[in-house]
C-alpha positions as CSV (number, residue, x, y, z in Angstrom):
1,M,0.0,0.0,0.0
2,G,1.4,3.4,-1.0
3,P,1.1,6.8,0.8
4,Y,-2.0,7.7,-1.3
5,T,-4.1,4.8,0.0
6,P,-5.8,6.7,2.9
7,L,-6.7,9.6,0.6
8,L,-8.2,7.3,-1.9
9,T,-10.3,5.6,0.8
10,M,-11.7,8.9,2.1
11,F,-12.5,10.0,-1.4
12,L,-14.4,6.7,-2.1
13,L,-16.4,7.0,1.2
14,S,-17.4,10.6,0.5
15,W,-18.5,9.6,-2.9
16,W,-20.7,6.8,-1.5
17,L,-22.2,8.8,1.5
18,R,-23.2,11.9,-0.6
19,P,-26.5,10.3,-1.9
20,L,-27.4,9.1,1.6
21,Q,-27.0,12.6,3.0
22,G,-29.3,14.0,0.3
23,Q,-32.0,11.4,1.2
24,Q,-31.7,12.2,4.9
25,H,-32.2,15.9,4.1
26,H,-35.4,15.3,2.2
27,L,-36.7,13.0,4.9
28,V,-36.1,15.7,7.6
29,E,-37.9,18.2,5.4
30,Y,-40.9,15.8,5.0
31,M,-41.1,15.2,8.7
32,E,-41.0,18.9,9.4
33,R,-43.8,19.6,7.0
34,R,-45.9,16.8,8.5
35,L,-45.3,18.0,12.1
36,A,-46.3,21.6,11.0
37,A,-49.5,20.2,9.5
38,L,-50.3,18.3,12.7
39,E,-49.6,21.3,14.8
40,E,-52.0,23.4,12.7
41,R,-54.7,20.7,13.0
42,L,-54.2,20.5,16.8
43,A,-54.5,24.3,17.0
44,Q,-57.8,24.1,15.0
45,C,-59.1,21.3,17.3
46,Q,-58.2,23.4,20.3
47,D,-60.0,26.4,18.9
48,Q,-63.1,24.3,18.1
49,S,-63.0,22.7,21.6
50,S,-62.8,26.1,23.2
51,R,-65.6,27.4,21.1
52,H,-67.8,24.3,21.9
53,A,-67.0,24.6,25.6
54,A,-68.1,28.2,25.5
55,E,-71.3,27.3,23.7
56,L,-72.0,24.5,26.1
57,R,-71.5,26.9,29.1
58,D,-73.9,29.3,27.5
59,F,-76.5,26.6,26.8
60,K,-76.1,25.3,30.4
61,N,-76.6,28.8,31.8
62,K,-79.8,29.2,29.7
63,M,-81.2,25.7,30.6
64,L,-80.6,25.9,34.4
65,P,-83.4,28.4,35.0
66,L,-85.7,26.4,32.7
67,L,-84.9,23.2,34.5
68,E,-85.6,24.8,37.8
69,V,-89.0,26.0,36.5
70,A,-89.8,22.5,35.1
71,E,-88.9,20.9,38.5
72,K,-91.2,23.3,40.3
73,E,-94.0,22.6,37.9
74,R,-93.4,18.8,38.2
75,E,-93.6,19.1,42.0
76,A,-96.8,21.1,41.7
77,L,-98.3,18.5,39.3
78,R,-97.2,15.6,41.6
79,T,-98.8,17.4,44.6
80,E,-102.0,18.0,42.6
81,A,-102.1,14.3,41.4
82,D,-101.7,13.1,45.0
83,T,-104.5,15.4,46.1
84,I,-106.7,14.2,43.3
85,S,-105.9,10.5,44.1
86,G,-106.7,11.2,47.8
87,R,-110.0,12.7,46.8
88,V,-110.9,9.8,44.5
89,D,-110.1,7.3,47.3
90,R,-112.2,9.2,49.8
91,L,-115.0,9.4,47.2
92,E,-114.9,5.7,46.6
93,R,-115.0,5.1,50.4
94,E,-118.0,7.3,50.6
95,V,-119.7,5.5,47.7
96,D,-119.0,2.2,49.3
97,Y,-120.5,3.5,52.6
98,L,-123.6,4.8,50.8
99,E,-124.0,1.4,49.0
100,T,-123.9,-0.4,52.3
101,Q,-126.6,2.0,53.6
102,N,-128.7,1.9,50.4
103,P,-127.9,-1.3,48.6
104,A,-128.8,-1.7,44.9
105,L,-132.0,-3.5,44.1
106,P,-131.4,-7.1,43.1
107,C,-132.2,-8.3,39.6
108,V,-135.5,-10.0,40.3
109,E,-138.0,-10.3,37.4
110,V,-141.1,-12.4,37.2
111,D,-141.9,-13.8,33.9
112,E,-142.3,-17.2,32.3
113,K,-138.6,-17.9,32.6
114,V,-138.9,-17.9,36.4
115,T,-142.3,-19.3,36.7
116,G,-141.5,-22.4,34.6
117,G,-142.6,-21.3,31.2
118,P,-141.5,-23.0,28.0
119,G,-137.7,-23.5,27.7
120,I,-135.2,-24.8,25.2
121,K,-135.0,-28.4,24.4
122,G,-132.3,-30.3,26.2
123,K,-131.4,-33.1,28.5
124,G,-132.0,-33.1,32.3
125,R,-134.5,-31.5,34.6
126,R,-135.3,-27.8,34.2
127,N,-135.9,-25.1,36.9
128,E,-136.0,-27.6,39.7
129,K,-134.1,-26.9,42.9
130,Y,-130.6,-28.3,43.0
131,D,-129.8,-30.9,45.6
132,M,-126.4,-30.0,47.0
133,L,-123.7,-32.7,46.9
134,T,-121.6,-31.1,49.6
135,D,-122.2,-29.1,52.8
136,C,-120.9,-25.9,51.1
137,G,-123.1,-23.1,52.3
138,Y,-121.1,-20.0,51.7
139,T,-121.6,-16.8,49.7
140,I,-119.5,-13.8,48.9
141,S,-119.4,-11.1,51.5
142,Q,-117.0,-8.8,49.7
143,V,-114.0,-8.6,47.5
144,R,-111.3,-8.3,50.1
145,S,-108.2,-7.5,48.0
146,M,-106.7,-7.4,44.6
147,K,-103.2,-8.4,43.4
148,I,-102.0,-7.6,39.9
149,L,-99.5,-10.3,38.8
150,K,-98.3,-9.2,35.4
151,R,-99.4,-8.5,31.8
152,F,-99.3,-11.4,29.4
153,G,-100.9,-11.8,26.0
154,G,-103.8,-9.9,24.4
155,P,-106.8,-8.1,25.9
156,A,-108.9,-11.3,26.0
157,G,-107.9,-14.6,27.5
158,L,-108.0,-16.9,30.5
159,W,-105.6,-18.0,33.2
160,T,-106.4,-20.5,36.0
161,K,-105.3,-23.3,38.3
162,D,-106.8,-26.8,38.4
163,P,-108.9,-26.8,41.6
164,M,-108.8,-30.6,41.7
165,G,-105.1,-31.0,40.7
166,P,-102.3,-31.8,43.1
167,T,-99.8,-29.3,41.6
168,E,-99.4,-25.6,41.5
169,K,-99.4,-25.4,37.7
170,I,-100.7,-22.3,36.0
171,Y,-102.6,-22.6,32.8
172,V,-102.8,-19.7,30.4
173,L,-105.0,-19.6,27.3
174,D,-104.4,-16.4,25.3
175,G,-107.0,-15.2,22.8
176,T,-110.5,-16.1,21.9
177,Q,-109.6,-18.4,18.9
178,N,-106.4,-20.3,19.6
179,D,-105.2,-23.9,19.8
180,T,-102.1,-23.6,22.1
181,A,-102.1,-23.3,25.9
182,F,-99.2,-22.3,28.1
183,V,-98.5,-24.4,31.2
184,F,-96.2,-22.9,33.9
185,P,-94.8,-25.2,36.7
186,R,-95.7,-22.7,39.4
187,L,-96.9,-19.1,39.9
188,R,-93.4,-17.8,40.5
189,D,-92.3,-19.0,37.0
190,F,-95.3,-17.2,35.5
191,T,-94.4,-13.9,37.1
192,L,-90.9,-13.8,35.7
193,A,-90.0,-11.3,33.0
194,M,-89.3,-14.0,30.4
195,A,-92.1,-16.2,31.5
196,A,-92.8,-17.8,28.1
197,R,-89.4,-19.6,28.3
198,K,-90.4,-21.4,31.4
199,A,-93.7,-22.6,30.0
200,S,-94.5,-25.8,28.2
201,R,-97.0,-25.7,25.4
202,V,-100.0,-27.9,24.9
203,R,-101.7,-27.9,21.6
204,V,-105.4,-29.0,21.3
205,P,-106.8,-30.7,18.2
206,F,-109.5,-28.1,17.7
207,P,-109.3,-24.3,18.4
208,W,-111.4,-23.0,21.3
209,V,-113.8,-20.2,20.9
210,G,-114.3,-17.4,23.4
211,T,-112.9,-17.3,26.9
212,G,-115.1,-19.9,28.5
213,Q,-112.5,-22.7,29.0
214,L,-111.9,-24.5,32.2
215,V,-109.2,-26.7,33.7
216,Y,-110.7,-29.3,36.1
217,G,-109.4,-32.6,37.4
218,G,-106.6,-32.9,34.9
219,F,-108.8,-32.1,31.9
220,L,-109.2,-29.0,29.7
221,Y,-112.9,-28.4,29.0
222,Y,-113.6,-26.0,26.2
223,A,-116.1,-25.1,23.5
224,R,-115.3,-25.4,19.8
225,R,-117.2,-24.2,16.8
226,P,-118.2,-27.3,14.8
227,P,-118.9,-27.0,11.0
228,G,-122.1,-25.1,10.8
229,G,-121.8,-23.7,14.3
230,P,-122.5,-20.1,15.4
231,G,-122.1,-17.9,12.4
232,G,-121.4,-20.9,10.1
233,G,-124.9,-21.8,8.9
234,G,-125.9,-25.4,8.3
235,G,-127.8,-27.9,10.4
236,L,-125.8,-27.1,13.6
237,E,-126.3,-23.3,13.4
238,N,-125.8,-21.6,16.7
239,T,-124.7,-24.7,18.5
240,L,-121.3,-25.5,20.1
241,Q,-119.4,-28.7,20.8
242,L,-117.9,-29.3,24.2
243,I,-114.5,-30.9,24.2
244,K,-112.9,-32.8,27.2
245,F,-109.2,-32.9,26.6
246,H,-106.7,-34.9,28.7
247,L,-103.8,-32.6,29.5
248,A,-101.3,-35.3,30.4
249,N,-102.0,-37.7,27.5
250,R,-102.9,-34.8,25.2
251,T,-105.9,-36.7,23.7
252,V,-109.6,-35.9,23.4
253,V,-111.4,-38.1,25.9
254,D,-115.0,-37.1,25.1
255,S,-117.0,-34.5,23.2
256,S,-120.7,-33.6,23.1
257,V,-122.9,-31.0,21.3
258,F,-124.2,-28.7,24.0
259,P,-128.0,-29.4,24.2
260,A,-129.3,-25.8,23.6
261,E,-130.6,-24.4,20.4
262,G,-130.0,-20.9,19.1
263,L,-127.0,-20.1,21.3
264,I,-126.0,-16.4,21.6
265,P,-123.2,-14.8,23.7
266,P,-124.4,-14.8,27.3
267,Y,-122.5,-11.6,28.2
268,G,-123.4,-8.4,26.5
269,L,-119.8,-7.1,26.9
270,T,-118.0,-10.3,25.8
271,A,-119.3,-11.1,22.3
272,D,-116.8,-13.9,21.5
273,T,-117.9,-16.2,24.3
274,Y,-121.0,-18.5,23.7
275,I,-120.6,-20.9,26.6
276,D,-118.8,-20.0,29.9
277,L,-117.7,-23.1,31.9
278,A,-117.2,-22.8,35.7
279,A,-116.3,-25.0,38.6
280,D,-117.0,-24.8,42.3
281,E,-117.3,-27.1,45.3
282,E,-120.2,-28.9,43.6
283,G,-118.5,-29.6,40.2
284,L,-118.9,-28.4,36.7
285,W,-121.4,-25.7,35.4
286,A,-122.1,-23.9,32.2
287,V,-123.4,-20.4,31.7
288,Y,-125.1,-19.7,28.4
289,A,-128.0,-17.8,26.6
290,T,-130.4,-18.6,23.8
291,R,-132.5,-16.6,21.3
292,E,-135.7,-17.9,23.0
293,D,-135.0,-15.5,25.8
294,D,-132.3,-13.2,24.6
295,R,-132.6,-11.0,27.8
296,H,-131.5,-13.4,30.5
297,L,-128.8,-15.9,31.3
298,C,-129.2,-19.7,31.7
299,L,-127.3,-22.0,34.0
300,A,-126.7,-25.7,33.5
301,K,-125.1,-28.4,35.8
302,L,-122.8,-30.7,33.8
303,D,-121.5,-34.2,34.5
304,P,-117.7,-33.8,34.3
305,Q,-117.3,-37.4,33.3
306,T,-119.7,-37.6,30.4
307,L,-120.5,-33.9,29.6
308,D,-124.2,-34.7,30.0
309,T,-126.5,-31.9,31.2
310,E,-127.9,-32.9,34.6
311,Q,-130.1,-29.8,35.3
312,Q,-130.9,-26.5,33.7
313,W,-132.2,-23.2,35.1
314,D,-133.5,-20.0,33.6
315,T,-132.1,-17.2,35.7
316,P,-133.4,-13.7,36.3
317,C,-129.9,-12.2,35.6
318,P,-129.9,-9.9,32.5
319,R,-127.4,-10.3,29.6
320,E,-127.2,-6.6,29.1
321,N,-123.9,-5.1,30.4
322,A,-122.8,-8.4,31.7
323,E,-119.1,-9.1,31.3
324,A,-118.3,-12.3,33.2
325,A,-119.7,-14.8,35.8
326,F,-118.6,-17.5,38.2
327,V,-120.2,-20.1,40.5
328,I,-119.6,-20.6,44.2
329,C,-121.5,-23.3,46.3
330,G,-124.1,-23.6,43.6
331,T,-124.8,-19.9,43.3
332,L,-124.2,-18.0,40.0
333,Y,-122.7,-14.5,40.4
334,V,-122.9,-12.2,37.4
335,V,-120.5,-9.3,37.0
336,Y,-121.7,-6.2,35.2
337,N,-119.8,-3.2,33.8
338,T,-120.4,-0.3,31.4
339,R,-119.2,0.6,27.9
340,P,-116.6,2.2,28.0
341,A,-115.3,0.0,30.9
342,S,-115.6,1.3,34.5
343,R,-115.7,-0.3,37.9
344,A,-117.2,-3.8,37.7
345,R,-119.8,-5.0,40.2
346,I,-121.6,-8.2,41.1
347,Q,-125.2,-7.1,40.5
348,C,-127.1,-10.3,40.1
349,S,-126.9,-13.7,41.8
350,F,-128.9,-16.9,41.4
351,D,-128.8,-19.8,43.8
352,A,-129.8,-23.0,42.1
353,S,-130.5,-24.6,45.5
354,G,-132.8,-21.8,46.6
355,T,-131.0,-21.2,49.9
356,L,-129.7,-17.7,49.1
357,T,-132.4,-15.3,48.1
358,P,-131.5,-12.2,46.0
359,E,-132.5,-9.9,48.9
360,R,-129.8,-11.4,51.1
361,A,-127.1,-11.5,48.5
362,A,-124.2,-9.0,48.7
363,L,-123.5,-7.0,45.6
364,P,-119.9,-5.8,46.0
365,Y,-117.8,-3.7,43.6
366,F,-114.4,-4.9,42.3
367,P,-111.4,-2.6,43.0
368,R,-110.3,-0.2,40.3
369,R,-108.2,-1.8,37.5
370,Y,-107.5,-1.4,33.8
371,G,-110.5,-2.2,31.6
372,A,-113.1,-5.0,31.6
373,H,-113.0,-8.6,32.7
374,A,-112.6,-11.0,29.8
375,S,-112.8,-14.0,32.1
376,L,-113.2,-14.9,35.8
377,R,-112.3,-18.3,37.3
378,Y,-113.1,-19.3,40.8
379,N,-110.8,-21.6,42.7
380,P,-112.8,-23.3,45.5
381,R,-109.6,-24.6,47.2
382,E,-108.1,-21.1,47.6
383,R,-111.4,-19.1,47.5
384,Q,-109.9,-16.7,45.0
385,L,-110.8,-15.4,41.6
386,Y,-108.3,-15.5,38.7
387,A,-109.2,-12.7,36.4
388,W,-108.0,-11.6,32.9
389,D,-108.4,-7.8,32.6
390,D,-107.3,-6.2,29.3
391,G,-104.2,-8.4,29.2
392,Y,-103.4,-8.1,32.9
393,Q,-103.6,-11.2,35.2
394,I,-105.2,-10.4,38.5
395,V,-106.0,-12.4,41.7
396,Y,-109.0,-11.4,43.8
397,K,-109.2,-12.6,47.4
398,L,-112.8,-13.1,48.5
399,E,-114.3,-12.8,52.0
400,M,-117.1,-15.3,52.6
401,R,-120.1,-15.7,54.9
402,R,-122.8,-18.2,55.5
403,K,-125.8,-18.0,53.2
404,E,-128.2,-17.8,56.1
405,E,-126.5,-14.7,57.5
406,E,-127.9,-11.3,56.8
407,V,-125.9,-8.8,54.7
């Protein structure tokens, strides 16, 4: 190596590094431009944030007085609502007191229906006194309390327990024309928010009509519209077929055409129901009406085994403004309302055994609620009513007294 070797090496290195220095210079300039753009954007964001914060402060300052005024008005409205509610409660107590002092006249009419005039054709005795099978001698004294369970389904339907069954199952039949019933293991499961997930579904072979179904002794009793039934024309016009459906086996055990001609809805406020089935301490009953006397209700005692009609009665209870009915110890209680719906009241009773006269029957009001009863089911084991009120499921506790006692 000669003396010029280091000089040659430095020359070569400077020649190779010169392009890299040029690239670094351009990169630095690019980064500086990017940083300057970011700083400009940050400055704009800061200006916008400051402007928005100032606008928010101004809006807050404007809204605070309005919120204070709204809060004062809300408190005033709440106080006024509490005052009105107190006045309504006091008025209802005064009305109840006046009713106890001046009870409404019972629905007693004397015509050929009561005196044994001509009736509809059918099986069994008619208008004879009923011979009690049990020693049940109680009647309603008052509706003691009301408990609203929840809202499930549509405005019309039925929910109940089996008064003869050993379990706490809840049966829910939603709608006036359906073929699927919900069965809940217990009342607590039914009250859950997602209740439908806890329920099993039972599908019946023929859709029911109305809200007159009944669960009794492990069977579902309901009315179906046969071909040519009410509204269908034909030879079975205005007749309905009763179905006895085994809930465990899910089979039809028996069926029978109800022995009454020219059936019409028994309740003036419940047009979809043609036969309303009921159960009490004495067994199975049916509430219905016919065109022969389209002003009053009829009552029939049924054999739960064969669906045969054992006895029939023409009651003095009007159809007009009736919304539902139930039977306790052989006595039919009819609930009336108005259109539009208001406070419902038991305004007519009929004791098939003749023990309770209309003059000694109590005529209590039901507590305030939502609309009108689509169905009422009495449970003789619990002495409670299971009510369906505009989609709400309600339990009424009843206070009872002996039929011989004075009101």
